[in-house]
C-alpha positions in Angstrom: 85.7 109.8 94.0 82.4 108.1 93.4 81.0 109.6 90.4 77.6 108.3 91.0 77.2 110.8 93.7 77.1 113.7 91.2 75.2 111.6 88.3 71.4 112.0 88.1 69.2 109.1 87.7 66.0 110.9 87.6 65.1 114.6 87.4 61.5 115.6 88.4 61.4 119.2 88.1 60.6 121.4 89.7 60.3 119.1 92.8 63.3 116.6 93.2 66.3 115.1 91.8 67.4 111.4 92.3 71.0 110.6 91.8 72.5 107.3 91.0 73.8 106.7 94.4 70.3 106.8 95.6 70.3 110.2 97.2 67.1 112.1 96.8 67.2 115.9 96.8 64.0 117.7 97.3 63.7 121.3 96.1 60.7 122.0 98.0 58.6 120.9 101.2 61.3 120.2 103.4 60.5 122.8 106.0 58.8 121.8 109.2 56.6 124.0 111.3 56.3 123.1 115.1 52.8 122.0 116.5 51.7 125.1 118.5 49.0 127.3 119.6 48.7 130.0 116.8 48.1 133.4 118.6 47.0 134.9 115.1 44.0 132.3 114.7 43.6 131.1 118.1 44.2 127.3 116.8 45.7 124.9 118.9 47.9 121.8 117.0 49.7 118.8 118.0 51.2 115.8 116.3 50.6 111.9 116.8 51.8 108.7 115.8 48.5 107.1 114.4 50.0 104.1 112.4 52.8 102.5 114.3 53.2 99.7 111.9 54.3 102.1 109.1 55.1 105.4 111.2 52.2 107.4 109.7 51.8 110.6 111.7 49.0 113.2 111.7 48.9 116.9 112.7 45.5 117.6 114.8 44.1 120.9 114.7 41.2 122.3 117.0 40.1 125.7 118.3 41.5 126.8 121.6 38.4 127.0 123.2 36.2 125.2 125.8 32.9 124.1 124.6 30.1 121.3 124.8 29.4 121.8 121.2 30.5 118.8 119.0 32.4 120.2 115.9 32.7 118.8 112.3 35.8 116.8 111.6 38.2 117.5 108.5 40.5 114.7 107.5 42.7 116.3 105.4 45.5 115.0 102.7 48.2 117.4 101.8 49.4 118.0 98.3 52.7 117.9 96.6 52.3 115.2 93.5 52.7 112.4 96.0 56.5 113.0 96.2 56.9 116.3 98.0 55.8 118.2 101.4 54.3 117.1 104.6 51.4 117.6 107.1 54.2 119.8 108.8 54.9 122.2 106.0 54.6 125.7 107.2 52.4 126.5 104.5 50.0 123.9 105.2 50.2 124.6 109.0 49.4 128.5 108.3 46.6 127.5 105.9 45.0 124.9 108.1 45.1 127.1 111.0 43.1 129.7 109.1 40.5 127.0 108.1 40.0 125.9 111.7 39.4 129.3 112.8 37.2 130.2 109.9 35.0 127.2 110.1 35.2 126.2 113.9 36.3 122.7 113.1 38.7 119.9 114.0 41.3 118.9 111.6 43.2 115.4 111.1 46.1 116.3 108.5 47.6 113.0 107.6 51.4 112.8 107.0 51.3 109.9 104.3 54.5 108.2 103.1 55.9 109.7 99.9 57.3 108.4 96.6 60.0 107.5 95.5 60.8 105.8 98.7 57.5 104.7 99.0 56.0 104.3 95.5 52.1 104.5 94.9 49.8 103.2 96.0 51.6 103.5 99.6 50.1 107.0 99.9 46.6 105.6 99.4 47.3 102.8 101.7 48.6 105.0 104.6 45.4 107.4 104.2 43.1 104.6 104.3 44.8 103.4 107.6 44.4 107.0 108.9 40.7 106.9 108.3 40.6 103.4 110.2 42.2 105.5 113.1 39.6 108.0 112.9 36.7 105.8 112.7 37.9 103.9 115.8 36.9 106.9 117.4 33.2 107.2 116.0 32.6 104.0 117.4 34.0 105.0 121.1 37.1 102.7 120.9 39.6 105.5 120.1 42.0 107.1 122.7 42.5 110.5 121.4 40.7 112.8 123.7 40.4 115.7 120.7 38.3 113.5 118.7 35.8 113.1 121.6 34.5 116.6 120.5 33.6 115.4 117.0 30.2 115.4 115.5 30.8 112.4 113.6 27.8 113.1 111.3 29.7 115.9 110.1 32.8 114.3 108.7 34.6 115.5 105.7 37.5 114.3 103.4 39.7 117.3 102.0 42.7 117.7 100.3 44.6 120.0 97.5 46.1 118.6 94.3 47.4 114.8 95.1 45.4 115.4 98.3 42.5 115.9 96.6 42.8 112.8 94.6 43.5 110.7 97.8 40.4 112.1 99.5 38.2 111.1 96.4 39.5 107.5 96.4 39.0 107.3 100.2 35.4 108.6 99.7 34.9 105.6 97.0 36.3 103.3 99.3 34.2 104.3 102.5 31.1 103.5 100.3 32.1 100.1 99.6 30.4 97.3 101.7 33.7 95.4 101.4 35.5 98.1 103.1 33.2 99.2 105.7 35.1 100.7 108.6 32.1 102.3 110.4 32.8 105.9 109.0 30.3 108.0 107.3 31.6 110.8 105.2 29.2 114.1 104.8 31.3 115.5 102.1 34.5 116.1 100.1 36.4 119.3 99.3 38.6 118.7 96.3 40.8 121.6 96.0 42.8 121.6 92.3 42.5 117.8 92.1 45.5 116.0 90.4 43.6 113.9 87.9 45.2 113.2 84.6 44.9 111.1 81.6 47.0 110.0 78.6 44.9 111.9 76.0 45.1 115.5 76.3 42.0 117.8 76.9 41.3 121.4 77.2 44.5 123.7 77.6 46.6 120.5 77.7 46.4 120.1 73.9 48.1 123.5 73.2 50.2 123.7 76.6 52.5 120.8 75.5 55.4 121.7 77.9 53.2 121.5 81.1 51.4 118.4 79.8 55.1 116.6 79.5 56.0 117.9 82.8 52.8 116.4 84.6 53.2 113.2 82.6 56.8 112.9 84.0 55.5 113.4 87.7 53.0 110.7 87.2 55.5 108.1 85.8 58.1 108.9 88.5 55.6 108.3 91.5 53.5 105.3 90.0 55.2 102.6 88.2 52.2 101.3 86.6 51.5 99.6 83.5 48.4 101.7 83.0 50.5 104.9 82.7 48.5 108.1 82.7 45.3 106.0 82.6 45.8 104.3 85.9 42.4 104.6 87.8 44.4 106.3 90.5 44.9 109.4 88.5 42.1 109.1 86.0 38.8 108.5 87.6 37.1 107.8 84.1 39.7 105.3 82.9 39.1 101.6 82.3 38.7 99.9 85.4 38.0 102.9 87.6 35.1 102.8 90.1 32.0 104.2 89.1 31.5 107.9 90.2 27.7 107.0 91.1 29.0 105.2 94.3 30.8 108.1 95.6 30.2 107.7 99.3 29.2 111.1 100.5 26.2 113.5 100.2 28.1 116.6 99.0 31.3 117.5 97.1 32.9 120.9 96.3 35.6 121.1 93.4 37.7 124.1 93.4 39.9 125.1 90.2 42.1 127.9 89.2 42.1 129.5 86.0 45.7 129.4 85.2 46.3 125.8 86.4 47.2 123.1 83.9 44.9 120.9 86.1 41.9 123.2 85.6 40.4 121.2 82.8 40.5 117.9 84.6 38.9 119.5 87.7 36.1 120.8 85.3 35.5 117.6 83.6 35.5 115.5 86.8 32.8 118.1 88.2 30.8 118.0 84.8 30.8 114.1 84.6 29.9 113.8 88.3 26.8 116.0 88.0 25.5 114.1 84.7 26.4 110.6 86.2 23.2 110.0 88.3 25.0 110.4 91.5 22.4 111.3 94.1 24.5 114.2 95.8 25.0 117.8 95.5 28.1 119.2 93.7 29.5 122.7 93.8 32.3 124.2 91.7 34.2 127.2 92.3 36.8 128.6 89.8 39.1 131.5 90.9 40.3 133.8 88.0 43.9 134.9 87.4 45.5 132.4 89.8 47.4 129.3 89.5 47.8 125.7 91.4 47.3 125.7 95.1 47.7 129.5 95.1 46.0 129.6 98.6 48.6 127.6 100.0 51.5 129.4 98.6 50.1 132.8 99.5 47.1 131.9 102.3 47.1 135.7 103.4 46.3 136.8 99.7 42.5 138.3 99.2 41.6 135.4 96.9 43.1 132.6 99.3 41.2 134.2 102.3 37.9 134.3 100.1 38.6 130.9 99.2 38.9 129.6 102.9 35.7 131.6 103.7 34.0 129.5 100.8 35.3 126.4 102.2 34.1 127.1 105.6 30.6 127.8 104.2 30.4 124.5 102.5 31.6 122.8 105.9 29.0 124.4 107.8 26.0 124.9 105.5 
């Protein structure tokens, strides 16, 4: 009997376990909800292969109504510490159905590749390729009929946790003249952003157990010699892009009171406001809740209120 099948090579609680024979056991985020018409919200969804070279798919959502009105577009990046979950996760499917119904928008939810099979920066590369696909429709060259109904002056990037981190980096890249893809981003919705750093701040100073846990997550998904001060995870580390070049007009940063990542989100918001960036920044803090509570319990009162707040941000 091969003992390597039961020997653990990496344990990344609470997300996954990697065994010495290469088997990866994910403890969350493996469930899949089919694309469908959701009778509760009237939201229609479908799945598309959008980057054939790497097998990146997306789930598209739109209101199931006929209208001549052009709708805002949200490009959404799911969370999961870069190593679990998907655009097809039932929890995300339920939450995004609600966001479409509340906001009257079209969503492209990107199913980027995960670590450890595809270590970072693969997720960022996939997300950038997905934006290329979206941008092809802004110039009239794309073939997806649902995007013909998009108002490309109202494009938003959004995500929770790791997805919020991706949305931030995509907005920085879109503004870089060397990466011009012909897509203007109007705003970013950053929900419980997964930012981090070597030196603890705020509650991280005393909550050493959760600080160590998040340290472990990042070390697992990103084999970087810069560690927790890699610019991919720390937007204020040496070598990180200047936040003043953020390629959008508006941002909203959402944090949760009980979240170990809360202080990083607050710090990011405060530094952006003080940076000289010319846009408008908003912050929302939800008391008594923890990380991505709106995904885990999308029917709860505070989750419903947060979806309404995000809808207001999109449509104001």
